[in-house]
C-alpha positions as CSV (number, residue, x, y, z in Angstrom):
1,X,95.8,14.0,-45.6
2,X,97.3,10.7,-44.9
3,X,97.6,8.0,-47.6
4,X,95.6,4.7,-47.6
5,X,97.8,1.8,-47.0
6,X,98.5,-0.1,-50.2
7,X,97.1,-3.6,-50.1
8,X,100.0,-4.6,-52.3
9,X,102.4,-3.6,-49.7
10,X,100.5,-5.2,-47.2
11,X,100.6,-8.5,-49.1
12,X,104.3,-8.2,-49.9
13,X,105.2,-7.7,-46.2
14,X,102.8,-10.6,-45.1
15,X,104.4,-12.8,-47.7
16,X,108.0,-11.7,-46.9
17,X,107.1,-12.5,-43.1
18,X,105.6,-16.0,-43.7
19,X,108.6,-16.9,-45.9
20,X,111.4,-15.9,-43.3
21,X,109.2,-17.5,-40.7
22,X,109.4,-20.8,-42.4
23,X,113.0,-20.3,-43.4
24,X,114.4,-18.7,-40.5
25,X,112.1,-19.4,-37.8
26,X,111.3,-17.1,-35.0
27,X,114.7,-15.2,-35.5
28,X,113.7,-12.8,-38.4
29,X,113.9,-9.2,-38.0
30,X,111.7,-6.5,-38.9
31,X,114.3,-5.1,-41.2
32,X,114.7,-8.4,-43.0
33,X,111.1,-8.4,-43.5
34,X,111.4,-4.8,-44.9
35,X,114.1,-5.8,-47.1
36,X,112.7,-9.0,-48.4
37,X,109.4,-7.3,-49.1
38,X,111.4,-4.2,-51.1
39,X,109.8,-1.8,-48.6
40,X,111.1,0.8,-46.3
41,X,111.4,-0.2,-42.6
42,X,108.6,2.7,-41.7
43,X,106.1,0.5,-43.9
44,X,106.6,-2.5,-41.8
45,X,106.2,-0.7,-38.6
46,X,103.3,1.3,-39.7
47,X,101.3,-1.8,-40.1
48,X,102.9,-3.8,-37.2
49,X,103.9,-2.1,-34.2
50,X,105.8,-5.3,-32.8
51,X,107.6,-8.1,-34.3
52,X,104.9,-10.3,-32.2
53,X,102.1,-8.6,-34.1
54,X,103.7,-9.4,-37.6
55,X,104.5,-12.9,-36.5
56,X,100.9,-13.8,-35.3
57,X,99.7,-12.3,-38.6
58,X,102.2,-14.2,-40.7
59,X,101.7,-17.3,-39.0
60,X,97.9,-16.9,-39.4
61,X,98.1,-16.4,-43.0
62,X,100.6,-19.3,-43.4
63,X,98.8,-21.8,-41.6
64,X,95.6,-20.8,-43.2
65,X,96.9,-21.6,-46.8
66,X,94.5,-23.8,-48.8
67,X,95.1,-27.4,-48.2
68,X,93.7,-29.5,-51.0
69,X,91.3,-32.2,-49.9
70,X,91.7,-35.5,-51.6
71,X,89.2,-37.6,-53.3
72,X,90.7,-40.9,-54.0
73,X,87.5,-42.8,-53.7
74,X,88.2,-44.5,-50.5
75,X,88.5,-43.3,-47.0
76,X,92.0,-45.3,-46.7
77,X,93.2,-43.6,-49.8
78,X,92.1,-40.1,-48.7
79,X,93.5,-40.8,-45.3
80,X,97.0,-42.0,-46.8
81,X,97.3,-38.6,-48.8
82,X,96.4,-36.5,-45.8
83,X,98.9,-38.5,-43.4
84,X,101.5,-38.2,-46.1
85,X,101.0,-34.5,-46.5
86,X,100.9,-33.9,-42.7
87,X,104.1,-35.9,-42.1
88,X,105.9,-34.1,-45.1
89,X,105.0,-30.7,-43.8
90,X,106.2,-31.5,-40.6
91,X,109.5,-32.7,-41.9
92,X,109.8,-29.7,-44.1
93,X,109.4,-27.3,-41.3
94,X,111.7,-29.3,-38.7
95,X,113.2,-26.7,-36.4
96,X,110.7,-24.1,-37.2
97,X,107.8,-26.2,-36.1
98,X,109.4,-26.9,-32.8
99,X,109.9,-23.2,-32.4
100,X,106.4,-22.3,-33.1
101,X,105.0,-25.1,-30.9
102,X,107.4,-24.1,-28.0
103,X,106.2,-20.3,-28.4
104,X,102.6,-21.4,-28.4
105,X,103.2,-22.6,-24.7
106,X,104.4,-19.4,-24.0
107,X,102.1,-16.9,-25.9
108,X,98.3,-17.5,-25.7
109,X,98.0,-15.7,-29.1
110,X,100.1,-17.9,-30.9
111,X,98.4,-20.9,-29.3
112,X,95.1,-19.7,-30.5
113,X,96.6,-19.1,-34.1
114,X,97.3,-22.9,-34.0
115,X,94.1,-24.1,-32.5
116,X,92.1,-21.9,-35.1
117,X,94.2,-23.3,-37.9
118,X,93.5,-26.9,-36.9
119,X,89.8,-26.0,-36.5
120,X,89.8,-24.4,-39.8
121,X,91.6,-27.5,-41.5
122,X,89.2,-29.8,-39.9
123,X,86.2,-27.7,-41.2
124,X,87.6,-27.9,-44.8
125,X,88.4,-31.7,-44.6
126,X,85.1,-32.8,-43.4
127,X,84.1,-33.7,-46.9
128,X,86.3,-36.7,-46.5
129,X,84.4,-37.8,-43.8
130,X,81.0,-37.2,-45.3
131,X,82.0,-39.3,-48.2
132,X,83.4,-42.1,-46.0
133,X,80.1,-42.1,-43.9
134,X,78.2,-42.4,-47.4
135,X,80.2,-45.2,-48.4
136,X,79.9,-47.1,-45.0
137,X,83.5,-47.0,-44.6
138,X,83.2,-45.2,-41.1
139,X,80.8,-45.8,-38.4
140,X,78.0,-43.5,-37.9
141,X,78.9,-42.9,-34.5
142,X,82.6,-42.5,-35.0
143,X,84.3,-39.5,-33.1
144,X,86.0,-37.9,-36.4
145,X,87.1,-35.0,-34.4
146,X,89.2,-37.6,-32.2
147,X,90.6,-39.5,-35.4
148,X,92.0,-36.2,-36.7
149,X,93.3,-35.2,-33.4
150,X,95.2,-38.7,-33.4
151,X,96.4,-38.2,-36.7
152,X,98.0,-34.6,-36.2
153,X,98.9,-35.6,-32.4
154,X,101.3,-38.5,-33.3
155,X,103.0,-36.3,-35.9
156,X,103.4,-33.4,-33.6
157,X,104.1,-35.4,-30.5
158,X,106.9,-37.3,-32.4
159,X,108.4,-34.1,-34.1
160,X,108.6,-32.2,-31.0
161,X,110.5,-35.0,-29.4
162,X,112.5,-35.6,-32.6
163,X,111.3,-39.3,-32.7
164,X,111.0,-41.1,-36.1
165,X,107.7,-40.8,-37.7
166,X,105.7,-44.1,-38.2
167,X,105.1,-45.0,-41.7
168,X,102.3,-43.5,-43.4
169,X,100.6,-47.1,-43.7
170,X,101.0,-47.7,-39.7
171,X,99.2,-44.6,-39.1
172,X,96.5,-45.3,-41.6
173,X,96.1,-48.9,-40.1
174,X,95.8,-47.6,-36.4
175,X,93.5,-44.8,-37.3
176,X,91.2,-47.3,-39.4
177,X,91.5,-50.5,-37.4
178,X,93.2,-49.5,-34.1
179,X,95.2,-52.3,-32.2
180,X,92.6,-55.1,-32.1
181,X,93.8,-58.4,-33.2
182,X,93.0,-59.1,-36.9
């Protein structure tokens, strides 16, 4: 009779793959995952037939990491925290983020992991918008999905092109007030 997969081994393999993904990029090997997880190569291949399968699972788990949602008492303050964390996250990942987004252009499954991660983060962050609406800091008819897309879009766009990111205050100002004269 076959043994049941050990959930602890599953977790160690996923953690090892995520760590390697974010430190080495897409260039990690299944052998490196096994070594990092302190398991045999067969344990990795028993769970993942291909590196792509492991990559998709590791990326999904890493992207789904809990993001704390600030409650600073103001929409501008909450946005400052979210913009800062988004920019810091991109800067910390650098070339790895560019690799992942490049791969998403070639692999629909990786693109879906990124899309699902963004949807999930937006769902978790909706409390920021609910509080801003309740305080009257945001128009009732505001397209808050667009606001979120604009925030992430500027970071990803400039990051992919290796352009300097704007300041946090410049992004928050643009998100809150656009570019109309003051």
